[in-house]
N, C-alpha and C positions, 0 to 999 in steps of 0.2 A: 350668634345664638344658637343654643344647642335646641335642636326641636323637639320638642316634650309629645309623645304621642298620648292624646287624652284614652282615644279609643279606635282600635282598627276595624274596619270595616267588614262586618261580620254578615253574609248573609241570611238573613231570618226568614218569618214568612212573608209572602203577601199577603195583603190586606186589602184589596181589591174586590168589587163584587161585578160582576157580569152589565157591562155596558151594551150600547143601542150599536156600538161597533163589530158585537161578537154575532155570532148566527144565533136566532132563536129556531127551538123546535116546533115545528108544525102542530104539535100533541099537547095535551095536559094527562098529569099524572094525580091520580084520585086521591095521592096521598096532600094532606094539608099542606106539609111543609117537606122540603128538597134539597137538596145539595149532591154535588160534584165537585170534586177537590181533584186534583194533579198532586200527586203524593211528592214527589221533587223539589217541587217547585212552591205548592202551598197554594197556587190558582184554583180561583174558583170558576169554573166552567158552566157551571148553570147552577140557577138557585131560584126556590118559589120558598118563601119564606123564611128563610132561611136562620131568619134573627126572633122568630117567634117563640114565641117559651112553649115548648111542651116538658108534658111527662112523659121519659125516657122510659119506665118500663125494664126491662130487662139489659135493654142496653149500656146499663147501667155498668154490667158486670168488667166492660173494655176498659171504664179507669179502676174497679176492684184489681182485674188481671195488672193492670199497668203500676198501678202501686206495691203489688206484691212483688212482682216483676223486682222491683226497685228495690225493695227493701228485705226480699229474702233470697235462699235460693231453695234449688228445685230439691236439693236432697235433704231441705229442712222434715224437720217431726210436726207435726200438728197433731193433736190432740181434741177431740173432739166433747164439747160442753154441751150439757145441760140446755141452756139458753143457745147455742146454734142448731137445736134439734126443736124445742118446741116454738123459739118464737117465729118461727115464719111455720109451722105445721100448717098442713093445708094446702099449700104453695108448691111448686117445683122442688124434686129432690131426688136424692141418689138413696135414703133410705140408711143412712146415716144416722149413726146408737150414740149414747155418751160413754165418755169413757175410751170409743174407738180412734186408734194410731193411725193414721198415715202420710204419706209425705206430700210437700208443697205442689209438687206437681200430681201426682193424684188429687189433689184436692183441685187445682188450677182445670184440668181434663174435666172432671165432675161441672166445675164451676160454666166453664165455656160451652162444652159439649152438650149436656146438658141441662145446661140452663138451673144448679141447686141451688138454691137459696141456702140452704144447711152447709154446704160447702163456701158460700159466699161469706157467711159468719162465722164460720171456724176458722177460716183463713184472716178476715178480720180482727177477730180474738187473740190469733197468733203475730199475726204483725203489730197492730197497734197497742195491745194489752188490753185494750177492750172497742168491742163496736165502735161506741161515740170516737176514739182517739184513732181508731185508723178512717173514720166519714171525716174527723179530724183533716189527716193527709192526705183525704180525695179533694175538698173542695181546695187544699193548700196547691196542688196539683192544677185545678183549675184554672187558679185565679194565677199561676207560671206561664201556665203557655196561653195567657190570656185568654181564656174563654171565661168572660165575666158574666156572663147571662147564664152562669151553669150555679147551683146549691143544690149538693147532694147532700138529703138526709139517713141513708142507709147503703149498706154496700151490694144489694139485689137486684134495688129499683120498684120494689111491691109499690101502692100505691101511700106518700107523703104529700099533703098542702105545698110542702117546705122542697120539694124536690122534682126538681127541675131543670131543664136545660135548651138548649137549641140546636138545631141538625147543624151550623155550622161549629158552632162548639164541639157538638159529637165529632165532627170531622176532624176539629184540631186533634181534640185526645184521642181519639182514630190513628189519625197521623205520627202520632208521638209514639202511641203505640207498637206500630211497623217497625220502626226501631231497632225494636227486640227481637232481633231472629226467634226464640224461645215461644214469646207470646202469637208470631207468626204462624209458626210448627206447629202448637198445641189448638189452635182455631184455627187453623187450617186441616186440622184431623175429620175424614169422617167418623171412622171407628176404630174407641180404644175399648182395649181389655186390663181394665182395672183387677190386680192380682188382690188376693183374698188377704184380710187384715187381720188385729187380734181377736178381733167377735165377729168377722164376718168369711165364715169357713167359704163361699163358695164368690167366686170371679164373678164384676159386675161387667156387664157390657156397653159400654158409653157410647150413643150414634150424634151425632149433628145433629142438631135439629134445621139447619140453614140446604133449602132444597138446592140454591142456586152450586151448591157444589158436589151434590150430588148428577147422574142421570136422572133422565123423566123429563116431564113439562117445561120444569120452571131448572133444570139444570143449567150453566154457563159453563161454558171450555176456557175462560179466561178467569171465573172465580178464584182467586186463592185462600180466602175466609170471609166468614158472616156470622154475624149473632144476630136473633131475633127477641123480640121482643114483646109481651101482649100484657094490659091488664083493660078492665072495664072502661078508667079513667082515660087510658093514653092511648086504647086501641092498638092499631097493629104497628111496631117499628123498626126498625132493621140497618145493620151496618152493615154494606160489604167491601170487600176491597177485590180488585183484577187489574191483571195486568195482561196487554198486548203489544208486544214489540217493547218497546223503552216506556208507552204511558205503563202508569201505574193510577188509576182509578180511584179514590175513595166515594162509593155511594150514601148517604144517610137518609133514609125516606122517616117520616116521625106521621103518628096520627092519618091511620091508613086504615078505614073501616073493613075492606076485605080483607079476608084474612091470606088469599093467595096474593092480592093484588099487587102487595106490596115488592112482589117478585116482577110482577109486572113493570110496574113503575122502574123500578131499577134496572132493569133490562133492554127497556126502551132507551132510558137517559144515557144509558154507558153506551151503549152502540152509538148514539148519535155524538155521545163526546169524543170516540173514537172515531169517527165518521167523521168529522167536523174540527177537530183541532191535531195541528202536529207540534213537535219538540223543535226547539233550536235555540241558539246564541246572540246573545245582543253584542256586540262586539263591547268592548267598557273603553274604548276610546271616543264611541260615538255620545257617550254618556258626559257633557263637561259643565259640569253645574256651578254657576255664579261663587267667587270666592262673598265669604262674610267675615265682616269686622270682629274680633274677640275684645268685647270690652270689662274694662275694671274700673279703680275707684279715678283715676286719672285720665279718663277714655279712653280712646284703644289703646291696644295693648300686644294684640298679634292679628290671627287670622285664621279662618275654619275652612277646612278645605273636604267638602267632599265629593267624592271619586268611587268609581267603583275600579276594584286591585283588579279582577280577573271578567272576564267575559259574564254572561252571567246567563240561563238556562231560561225559557220562556216557552211558554204554551201561546201557538194563535192560531187564528183563523184558517182553512187552509184555504191558497190561493193571493194571501197576505205577506210577502217579504218585506224583512227588517228595513229594506230601502224606502219602506212606503211609509216607513212610522214617524211622526213626531213625537217631540218632549217639551214637556211642562214642567218647572222648577218651582217649586212650593219647599223656597230657604229664605229667614229673615233675613234681613241685611247687618242686625247685628246679636250677637251671642254674647252673655254675661258666663264666665265662667263656671262651668259645670265639670258631672261625672261622664256626660254624652252627649252629645251636640244632635239631634234629631231633627231630617228631614226627608222628602217625599218628589220623588222623579214620577209623573202622570206621564202613562203613554196612550198616544193620538194615533189615530188612525180614518185619514178622510175627517176630519175632525170630532170622532167619536171615543170619548175614552173606554181604551179597553182596560189599564189593569194600573195599580203601583204599585214602584220597585221604592222600598224605606233605603236609607241612605242612613248613615252613622256618617260623623266627619271624625278630620284628624285637626288639631289646633297646634299651632304655631306662632309661638309666643316670642313676639320681636321689643327690641329698648329702643326708641326714636331720640336723639336728640331734640325731639318734641315733649314728650315722653318726659324725659329728664326733667328737660326745662321747669316744663308743667308743676313735676313733684315738687322741685326744690322749690320754684315762687309758694306750692301749697304749704310749705311743710314751714316756710320763712311766713309766712301768713299767719298761720298755726302758731305759730311762735310767739311771734308778734300781738295776738291776739289773746293768746296765756299772759304775757306781758302787761297788756296793757288790763286784764282782768286783777290781777295781781297787784298793778299801782292803782287801780280804782277802787280794791278793797282796803289797800290800806290807807290811801287818801278818805275811803269815807269811812273806817275806825278812830283816825285820827280823829276825823273836825264831831263825830261822836262823843270818843271821850275829852276836848276840849269843853264843848256843851252840858256835858256830865261835871266839868270841874266847876266853870262857870253856876251851873243849879248847887255844887257844894258849899261855894262863895258866899250864896247870896243864903242859904239854908244859915250856915254859920255867923253870918251877920246879924239875922233874925234872932236865933236864938241868945247874940250878946247884949243884944235892944232888950230882948225879955227881958232877961235874967238884971238887966242895970234898974 
């Protein structure tokens, strides 16, 4: 029987949290929430309250830039509206004026370097047609990425009660944004000179607000881009990407009361992860999940194979080899026919859980003699049942008509007697 492939395995984000088998830092961070994720694998190497809902403030703009880059082109022309200027007055801006024209690229530099809220609204109105429509695009993208504890109410991050996310969700969003080279280039720029516009005769100079990209006390040589945020309700928030060797790390810290403590937290966390983890590969032949049944109306109609088609990159604690790992499979015995078949393999070291690898199954349909007989018998049973129902109907109907004829004869007899 021809093999029917429902879904080939695809390597999607790991979904594990840091477990007891991973090294634990001997320090705490001032930030209420934090996470370090390795970008290529999606593995979480450190977490503190990473699923706790927080106000993001201006790190919201990572999602704003991501959606804008997916929906628009850098050369697109953005015209600034009254709403873009006056709805965010009193907050961070680059002094845009109504009617001013700039490219989407220039607006993105204003968004990510100067954290300009007027740029955020101008971008939103251009891409979405309205700020509200753009925010819907942001929320749709969050759901697509699995950022399920996130809800955006605006494109800039100014406080709103229904504008929240988590450190883990922001890491997922940042991981996706990092796949766009324009995002990485713009967000990692330290200084940008914006050309004069139709209503601005002088060039604007935009400086990146993240000190980890600069020389100085909080400069970090491996930092590639960073985005800060602050409101009185959110406190300090920050997203930063750093790359050392083959390790590309995303660090998110949220709800940090100290102005510069966010930098200290991030530097300590990044150094800890670089010093305590390394990247390697698990041989795909080592992962040998059990076969599951594919169930249909007539019983088992095939099987589902869960396997890795390629070796898979993982992050392991220093001193841990792949030969020290054990595996446990979370696979149901039977699956009904569906568009996709999901399972997990949990990886352990010395009994302690390290992480989970998501699996997607490949279904193979099989028609066996047993299934054919079952199908034929079921069809015969249904046909007999149908015929029995038809016969029963006609018998009942005939009996009903017979009773009716008897009653009619009785009525006629009574009527004749009465007439006499």
